[in-house]
N, C-alpha and C positions, 0 to 999 in steps of 0.2 A: 854126263858131263851134270856137275850140279851146277846152276846158274843164280841161285835165289842170293839174295846181298839182304840181309837183315836192314844195312844201312840205308837202302833204295827204301825197302818195305817201310821205315820209320818216316823219312819223309813227308807223309801223310797221318801219323800216326793219331792226331785227332778225329781228322775224318774216318779212318777205320776202327777207333774205336768205337763210334756213334751204332752201327749194329752189333756189336757185341753187347754192351750195355743193353739195348733194345731186347737180343736175346735172353740175359741173364735174367731181364724184367719177367718174360713168359717162365720162368723155371718154381715151381713149388718150391721152398727150401726143404733140406733133407736134415735130418738128427744124424748126425755123422754119416758112413758110408763112403763110398768109392767111386770117383766118376772118374773121364777120360775125356781127352781133349786132344779131340784126334785134327792132326793138320793143326798143331800149336803154335808152326811158326818161333817167333825170337823169344817167346817165355813171358812177356811183358804182362799180356792178359791173363796168360794161366796162372800166375803165381796170387791173383787175385781169388781166384776161383772156389779155395776152401772156405774162405770167409763170407761170399758171396753167395754161395749155394749151400753151406751148412754143413759139408761133406769134410769127414776127417781127411782124406788124403786123394790126390789127384795126381795121374798118371799123362803125362804131355806126349804125345806121337806124333813124330815127322820125318818125314825122308829127307830133308836135307841135311847133311851133315855141317854147312854153315850155320842153319838155323839151330841147331841142335848145342852149337858151339856157343851161340849167344845165349843159348836158351840156359845152359849150364849155371850161369852165376844166379840164376831164380829159385836154382832146386833148395830145398831144408826138407824137415823132418817129414812133413805134410805134402810137397811140391817133388817130385821126380819127372824124368824127360827119359824116351829111348826110341830108337830108332825104327821104324817101321812101315809098312805098307796101309793108312787108315782101310783100305778097303776089304782088308784080310786079316788083321791081326787080330790075334786071340787072348783076351783077359784068363788068368788063371783061377779067378774069382768070380763072381756075378755081380754085375755092377749096378749102380745105382742111378746115375747120368751119364748118359752116351750123350757128349757136348762137342760140335764140331761149326767152328764159325769159319765161313769162308772157305771151305776146302773139300766141299764135296762134289762141287763143278769140276774138280779134277777127273774124277773117276768116271768110267760109264758106267751105263746099268746100276743107274740108283736102286731099282727095285731090289735086287740082289745084295746092293749094300746095305740099305734100310734095314730086311730082311736078316741082317749078320748080323748087325748092330744089335735089333731087337732079338736076337736068339741068346744076346750075353747080359739082358737086363734080370735084374731080381723082381721076384713081384713089387708090384708097386712105383718099377723101375719108371723113368723120363728119358726121353730122345728130345735133344734139343739143338736144332739145326737151323746155320743161317749160309745161304748161296747165293751168288748173285747171278743175276739173270738179265746182264744190262746187253747183250750180243746184239739189240737192234738199234743201240746208238749209234749214231755217225761215226764215233771215233773207232769204236769195233768194227763196225762193218768195212771202214778203212783200213785197218788191218788185214781182211780178207782180201779187197781190192788191190790192196799194194801186191800181196805175195802173187797175187793171179798176173799181175803186172812185171814183177822182177820173178817169176820163175825159172829163170836162169841162171840166177845167184843159185837154187839149190841143190844139192850132188844127189839129194834123193827125194821120195814122196815130201808132197805137200804138206806144211803144217796145217791143222786147224783153230778156230779160236775155242778154247774147252768149255768157254760158259754157252756158246750156241750152240753146240754139239750133243751135249750132254745132259743139259738141263730140263727137266718136265716140265708143264702145264701144273699151275697151283692145283686145277682139278684132279691134275693124275697123283700130286703126292697123296691129297685126300684118298682117293680112292686108294693108293700104296698102305699108308698107315691104316685105315678101315680095317682092310684085308690082312694085316698083319693083328688085328685085336685090338685096335687101341680103345682104353675105356672111353678116354679124355683125349681131342687134340685140337688144337689150333694152328690152321694154315693160313696163310697171308702174302699178299706182297705189298711191301711199302718201298717208296721212293726218297732217297736220301737227297737234299739238294747240297750242294757242295758250292761254294764259292770262292774262285780260284780267280788266281790275280792274270791269267791270262787262258788263253783255250791251251797255248804250246803246253803249259802246266798237263795238260792231259797225258804227254809222252812218258812227262816222268812218272805222272801214277802207273799209268801203262810197262811203262819199265820195271815196275817193280813186281808184275804180275803178269799179265794176260801177252806179255811179249816174249816170255822163256822159251814157250813151244818152238819160236822163230827163230831164236837164238841158239837153242838147241840142234834143230834141225841145220841151221846152216853151218856151226861148227867151225867158226871162221870169224874175227873180229873186225877183217876188211871188210867181208860180206855185209856183217852182221851194222856196220857204220852206212854203208851204201844203202841197205834196207832201210835205216833212219831217216835217212836224207831223204828217201822216196814217200817216205812215210808221213815225215814234217811238210814236205809239200802240198801233200793232198790236205794233209788237216789246217793248212794255211788257208787253203781255196773252200773248204766248206764250212768250217767253223768262225769266222769273221775275225775282225781285225785283232792281230797278236796283243796291240798295246793298250785293249779292253778287257775291265773284267770279265769273267765267263763263270755260266751256271752251270755247272756238271751236276746233271742229273744222274742218278744211279738206283737200279731198281734193285732189288732183293727178295729173296723168296724165304719167308720164317717156317720152319717146324717145328712144332712141338706136341707133344704126344707122351701120356701116361697107359700103363700096361698093367695091369692091377696081375693081372695072372702069368705064370711062369708059359714060356715059350712052349715047351712039350705038354702040357695042359691043354693047348687048344685041338 
């Protein structure tokens, strides 16, 4: 069930662009070469990567039909898109930049995924990743609490919040990249302050991302509506007056590493 909505995702396009720009700024400029944008989404940002990274060609990879249909309008001689699983895809040729903005948290076992990506890099290749780590924010904790309270709505196993379940610590990512032979690396956590019109805007934010596993697990629009009503009631209690501006603090982890030797040589 593909519940991704490019239109919903774009509701906070300016806010979602900020970490993308920060990730691009970490990368070293390339002279031609190939980049992959893993979890490319609707493609607006992917189309900027040839110019901003200096590569000749970028391939955007996403598992969502809806996102790829939207991304198709951004394809040209330097940007193409294909369907695939970011954790298991294989490039037919060595890659100069593996780029992934706000997508890795959906996959489990990040040590294995990063090793898989690193193995496909050309000598001197870069790995650039940004992923949310906001699972301890009250709005995200409220998702898990509401799932527990509304367990009767779910016909099968209860879903989890991906960012809470899969994301490692900053220190662990340093260990992983060092163990993979990084010649240089930069791993850090950054908090992005997003000034929203009110706390209930957070619902629209998570409807574009974190609530996807909930909707898939429910597989019923009426049940999903009931879940949203319960979730909204909880947010009204914990996030403050609905008619007041709300500062949505969003934590993200940035990973950048360069690998000067081919993976097979280690």
